[in-house]
C-alpha positions in Angstrom: 78.7 37.9 16.9 75.1 37.2 18.3 75.7 34.8 21.6 72.5 34.9 23.8 68.8 34.7 23.3 68.5 38.3 24.3 71.0 39.5 21.9 69.4 37.9 19.1 65.8 39.2 20.2 67.6 42.8 20.6 68.9 42.2 16.7 65.5 41.2 15.6 63.6 44.4 17.2 65.9 46.6 16.0 64.8 46.0 12.6 61.1 46.7 11.2 60.7 43.3 9.4 61.4 41.7 12.6 59.3 44.1 14.6 56.7 43.2 12.4 57.5 39.3 12.2 57.3 39.4 16.2 53.9 41.6 16.4 52.3 39.1 13.6 53.5 35.8 15.5 52.2 37.0 18.9 49.0 38.1 17.3 48.3 34.4 15.2 49.5 32.3 18.3 46.7 34.0 20.2 49.0 35.1 23.2 45.9 37.7 24.8 43.0 35.8 23.0 39.9 34.2 25.3 39.6 30.2 25.4 35.9 29.4 24.2 36.2 26.3 22.8 35.3 23.1 24.8 36.7 20.6 22.4 40.0 19.0 23.9 41.7 18.8 20.9 41.0 22.2 19.9 41.7 23.6 23.3 45.0 21.5 23.2 46.0 23.0 20.1 45.7 26.7 21.0 47.2 26.3 24.0 50.5 24.9 22.1 50.3 27.9 19.7 49.4 30.1 23.0 52.7 28.4 24.4 54.9 29.5 21.4 53.4 33.3 21.6 54.1 33.6 24.8 57.8 32.3 24.6 58.5 35.5 21.6 56.4 37.5 24.5 58.7 37.0 27.1 61.6 37.0 24.8 60.7 40.4 23.3 60.1 41.8 27.2 63.2 40.3 28.1 65.2 42.2 25.1 63.7 45.7 26.6 60.7 45.7 24.1 57.4 46.4 24.2 54.9 43.0 22.8 51.7 45.2 23.1 53.3 47.9 20.6 54.6 45.2 18.4 51.1 44.6 17.7 50.0 47.8 17.1 53.0 48.4 14.5 52.2 45.1 13.1 48.1 46.1 12.6 48.9 49.7 11.3 51.5 48.4 8.7 48.7 45.6 7.7 46.0 48.3 7.4 48.7 50.1 5.3 48.9 47.3 3.0 45.7 46.6 2.8 44.9 50.0 1.3 47.8 50.0 -0.9 46.3 46.6 -2.2 43.0 47.8 -2.3 44.1 51.0 -4.6 46.3 48.5 -6.8 43.6 46.7 -7.6 41.1 49.3 -8.4 43.6 50.7 -10.6 43.9 47.5 -12.4 40.6 47.4 -13.0 40.2 51.0 -14.2 43.4 50.5 -16.7 
């Protein structure tokens, strides 16, 4: 039975789906994105998103994971999915 946040993240990182989810979540929350907005409302929204990403990042590190590696793993997976989708679309249009 999982009893701590660290155990939960360790279990999540033990699966491909869990690693991809964490990598994508850090990507979409802009953990490493520069702040280039001047609109206060936009900055506040982006900082809220980044706060979620930083929390995931910290949980990954605390569980012994590699946050940057997870984001890279997600990027590789995403590119493979794009290629597969393009191939399927091409086959459908030729079929």
